[in-house]
C-alpha positions in Angstrom: 39.3 60.9 -103.3 38.6 57.7 -101.5 36.7 55.8 -98.9 39.0 54.6 -96.1 38.1 51.6 -93.9 40.3 51.2 -90.8 40.9 47.5 -90.2 43.4 47.9 -87.3 43.2 44.8 -85.1 40.5 43.1 -87.2 41.4 39.3 -87.4 40.9 37.3 -90.6 37.9 35.5 -89.3 36.0 38.7 -89.2 36.3 39.1 -93.0 33.1 37.6 -94.4 32.6 36.6 -98.1 29.1 35.7 -99.2 26.5 36.5 -102.0 23.3 38.3 -101.0 20.0 37.8 -102.6 18.8 41.3 -101.6 22.0 43.0 -102.8 21.7 41.2 -106.1 18.0 42.1 -106.5 18.7 45.8 -106.0 21.7 45.5 -108.4 19.2 44.2 -111.0 16.8 47.1 -110.2 19.5 49.6 -110.6 20.5 48.1 -114.0 16.8 48.3 -115.1 16.6 52.0 -114.1 20.1 52.9 -115.6 20.6 50.6 -118.6 23.3 52.9 -119.9 25.6 51.9 -117.1 25.4 48.3 -118.0 25.9 47.6 -121.7 26.9 44.0 -121.0 23.4 43.4 -119.6 21.6 44.9 -122.6 19.9 41.6 -123.6 18.8 40.8 -120.1 17.5 44.4 -119.5 15.6 44.4 -122.7 13.9 41.1 -122.2 13.1 41.7 -118.5 11.7 45.2 -119.1 9.5 43.9 -122.0 8.1 41.2 -119.8 7.2 43.4 -116.8 3.5 44.1 -116.1 2.8 47.8 -116.4 1.6 48.0 -112.9 4.9 46.5 -111.5 7.0 48.7 -113.8 5.2 51.8 -112.5 5.8 50.8 -108.9 9.5 50.2 -109.7 9.8 53.7 -111.2 8.0 55.2 -108.1 10.7 53.9 -105.8 13.7 53.9 -108.1 15.6 56.6 -106.3 16.2 53.9 -103.6 18.6 52.3 -106.0 19.1 54.5 -109.1 22.0 56.7 -108.2 22.9 55.1 -104.9 21.5 52.5 -102.6 20.1 52.5 -99.2 22.6 50.7 -96.9 20.0 48.1 -95.8 19.8 46.9 -99.4 23.4 45.5 -99.0 23.3 43.2 -96.0 26.4 42.9 -93.8 25.5 39.3 -92.9 23.9 37.9 -96.0 21.3 35.1 -95.7 20.3 32.3 -98.0 17.0 33.7 -99.1 15.5 37.0 -100.0 12.8 36.5 -97.4 15.3 36.1 -94.6 17.2 39.3 -95.6 14.0 41.2 -95.8 13.1 40.0 -92.3 16.4 41.5 -91.2 15.5 44.8 -92.7 12.2 44.7 -90.9 14.1 44.6 -87.6 15.5 48.1 -88.2 13.9 50.9 -86.3 12.1 53.6 -88.3 14.8 56.2 -87.7 17.6 54.0 -89.2 15.4 53.0 -92.1 14.4 56.5 -93.0 18.0 57.8 -92.7 19.3 55.1 -94.9 16.5 55.5 -97.5 17.0 59.2 -97.7 20.8 59.2 -97.5 21.1 61.0 -100.8 18.9 63.8 -99.7 19.5 64.0 -95.9 22.1 66.5 -94.6 24.0 64.1 -92.4 21.7 63.8 -89.5 18.5 61.8 -88.8 15.5 63.4 -90.7 12.6 61.7 -89.0 12.4 63.6 -85.8 14.6 66.7 -86.3 12.8 69.5 -88.0 15.8 71.1 -89.8 17.0 67.7 -91.1 13.5 66.8 -92.2 13.1 70.1 -94.1 16.5 69.8 -95.7 15.8 66.2 -96.8 12.5 67.3 -98.4 14.2 70.2 -100.1 16.9 68.0 -101.6 14.4 65.4 -102.6 12.4 68.1 -104.4 15.5 69.0 -106.4 15.7 65.4 -107.7 12.1 65.5 -109.1 8.5 65.2 -108.1 8.5 61.4 -107.7 11.3 61.5 -105.1 9.8 64.4 -103.3 6.4 62.6 -103.1 8.1 59.4 -101.9 10.2 61.2 -99.3 7.1 63.0 -98.0 5.2 59.7 -97.6 8.2 58.0 -96.0 8.6 60.7 -93.4 4.8 60.9 -92.8 4.2 57.2 -92.3 7.4 55.0 -92.3 5.6 51.7 -91.4 3.3 52.0 -94.3 6.0 52.8 -96.8 8.3 50.1 -95.5 5.5 47.5 -96.0 4.9 48.9 -99.6 8.6 48.6 -100.4 8.9 45.0 -99.1 5.8 44.0 -101.1 7.4 45.5 -104.2 10.6 43.6 -103.8 8.7 40.3 -103.2 6.7 41.0 -106.4 10.0 41.6 -108.3 11.2 38.2 -106.9 8.3 36.5 -108.6 8.5 38.5 -111.8 12.1 38.1 -112.7 14.5 37.8 -109.7 14.0 34.2 -108.7 14.9 32.9 -112.2 17.9 35.2 -112.6 19.2 34.5 -109.1 19.0 30.7 -109.7 21.3 31.2 -112.7 24.0 33.2 -110.9 24.0 32.2 -107.2 26.3 29.2 -107.6 28.8 31.4 -109.5 28.7 34.0 -106.8 29.1 31.4 -104.0 32.2 30.1 -105.9 33.6 33.6 -106.2 33.1 34.1 -102.5 35.0 30.9 -101.6 37.8 31.9 -104.0 38.2 35.3 -102.3 38.2 33.6 -98.9 40.9 31.2 -100.1 43.0 34.0 -101.4 42.9 35.8 -98.1 43.8 32.6 -96.2 46.6 31.4 -98.4 48.0 34.6 -100.1 47.1 37.4 -97.7 45.0 40.6 -97.7 46.8 42.5 -100.5 46.3 39.6 -103.0 42.6 39.2 -102.1 42.0 43.0 -102.4 43.7 43.1 -105.8 41.5 40.2 -107.0 38.4 42.0 -105.8 39.1 45.2 -107.7 42.0 47.3 -109.1 40.3 50.3 -107.3 41.0 48.8 -103.8 44.4 49.0 -102.1 45.8 48.4 -98.7 47.6 51.3 -97.1 49.0 50.6 -93.7 46.0 49.4 -91.6 43.4 50.8 -94.0 41.5 49.5 -96.9 41.3 52.4 -99.4 38.6 52.4 -102.2 38.9 54.9 -105.0 35.5 56.6 -105.1 34.1 60.1 -105.8 33.8 61.1 -102.1 36.2 61.3 -99.2 34.9 59.4 -96.2 36.3 57.1 -93.5 34.8 54.4 -91.3 36.2 51.6 -89.2 35.7 47.8 -89.2 37.0 47.4 -85.6 34.8 45.2 -83.5 32.5 44.3 -86.3 34.6 43.2 -89.3 34.0 43.7 -93.0 31.9 42.0 -95.6 32.6 41.3 -99.3 29.6 40.7 -101.5 30.0 39.5 -105.1 27.6 40.6 -107.8 26.9 39.4 -111.4 24.5 42.3 -112.2 26.4 45.2 -110.6 29.3 45.4 -113.1 31.0 47.9 -113.3 30.0 49.4 -110.0 31.9 49.0 -106.7 29.6 49.8 -103.8 30.8 50.6 -100.4 28.6 50.8 -97.2 30.5 53.1 -94.9 27.9 55.1 -92.9 28.6 55.3 -89.1 26.9 52.6 -87.2 26.9 50.1 -90.1 29.3 47.2 -90.6 31.3 48.1 -93.7 30.3 46.1 -96.8 32.0 46.1 -100.3 29.9 44.8 -103.1 32.1 44.1 -106.1 31.7 42.7 -109.6 32.5 39.0 -109.7 34.8 37.9 -112.5 32.8 36.7 -115.5 33.9 35.0 -118.7 33.8 37.4 -121.7 34.2 40.5 -119.6 37.7 42.2 -119.7 39.6 42.5 -116.5 38.8 46.0 -115.0 41.6 48.5 -114.7 41.9 51.4 -112.2 41.0 55.0 -113.0 44.7 55.8 -112.4 45.6 53.4 -115.3 43.0 55.0 -117.5 44.4 58.4 -116.7 47.9 57.2 -117.5 46.8 56.0 -121.0 44.9 59.2 -121.7 47.9 61.3 -120.7 50.2 59.1 -122.8 48.2 59.8 -125.9 47.8 63.5 -125.1 51.3 64.4 -126.4 51.2 65.2 -130.2 54.5 63.3 -130.9 53.2 60.2 -129.2 50.0 60.4 -131.2 52.0 60.5 -134.4 54.1 57.5 -133.3 50.8 55.7 -132.4 49.4 56.3 -135.9 52.5 54.6 -137.4 52.8 51.6 -135.2 49.0 51.0 -135.4 49.6 49.8 -138.9 52.3 47.4 -138.0 55.5 46.8 -135.9 58.3 49.3 -136.3 61.8 49.7 -134.9 63.0 52.8 -133.1 65.1 53.7 -136.1 62.3 53.4 -138.6 60.1 55.7 -136.4 62.9 58.2 -136.1 63.4 58.3 -139.9 59.7 58.5 -140.6 59.1 61.5 -138.3 62.5 63.1 -138.4 63.2 62.6 -134.7 66.3 61.3 -132.9 66.4 57.7 -131.8 66.6 58.7 -128.0 63.6 61.0 -128.4 61.6 58.2 -130.0 62.7 55.8 -127.3 61.5 58.1 -124.6 58.0 58.5 -126.1 57.8 54.7 -126.7 58.7 54.1 -123.1 55.7 56.3 -122.0 53.3 54.4 -124.3 54.7 51.1 -123.1 54.4 52.0 -119.4 50.7 53.0 -120.1 50.2 49.5 -121.5 49.4 50.8 -125.1 52.1 49.1 -127.0 53.4 45.5 -127.4 57.1 44.8 -127.9 58.6 41.9 -129.9 62.0 40.8 -131.2 63.1 39.9 -134.7 66.7 38.9 -134.6 68.6 41.8 -133.2 65.7 44.2 -133.9 63.2 45.3 -131.3 59.7 46.2 -132.7 56.9 48.2 -131.3 53.3 47.9 -132.2 50.1 49.6 -130.9 47.8 47.4 -128.9 44.6 48.0 -130.8 42.5 46.0 -128.4 43.6 48.1 -125.4 43.1 51.3 -127.4 39.7 50.2 -128.6 38.6 49.6 -125.0 39.9 53.0 -123.7 36.5 54.7 -123.9 34.7 51.8 -122.2 37.4 51.6 -119.6 37.1 55.3 -118.8 33.3 55.0 -118.4 33.5 51.9 -116.2 36.3 53.4 -114.1 34.3 56.6 -113.3 31.1 54.6 -112.7 32.8 52.2 -110.4 
């Protein structure tokens, strides 16, 4: 399953790389509403949540379906501005129909809910299934879009004063540097190298950028281009704006010191499959304690040397073993760091 972005005929100058204050703020809001997704942010989440005034915290909960499980497309600008106020002004330019459709994208049935009765009823029904708060918010939004839009903007402005401004000041230079680095990669090494640096879940297939996601969807960047937005608070999520009529945007986690390089879900699957075989698990238990030769492993487990070699090749291809030489002997050892991260890699890959 994947999201496909057709880039046929799109020149390099229409690839835009820039950090976005609004996208970063809503990444922070998502982290605060889903702390389990972001263990690396535990300290920031704990301190920020403790410092919030109860009234602001309650308002954030009231609107959290706008960023908890997915985000409205207007929260990830296709042409980022320098300040949050400028980006919110851009959101204010959207007509009510586009705003409501994007805000209710997780509950609408693929058509505009504001003026079409069937779509409206379906959106309310699906909102109710997600809980009373979302149902109430959806009803208010459909009944009086201008009032709710003003309320949402004021909430985001209050979040800026409460915690965003300070956190944004810490990371914006890092995100700007990451954007410049990705632009340089595209200019000097080409699109495949740039996409690989953005995420292992993104690939180039013919004239399409393909992003490994939970849904199958397609859009096009022809005539508009595509925007790449780095995030410091969005790790491990890889967010793609792909709805018809919107310029495609990919928000990706910027590289950060101390965080391991992400691996693709395919690589995670390869490692899980490699360890699923009982013989390979036995070999892994032995080479976890120290380096062994093929012959030693064959003797220990009463296997033939070719059989051991075949199983070790699978473990090596999955990136689970290291190989070293001692004279004429080749020794295999389980990579304990990689194995210890397997659970975290799996969670990050499926959340991406």
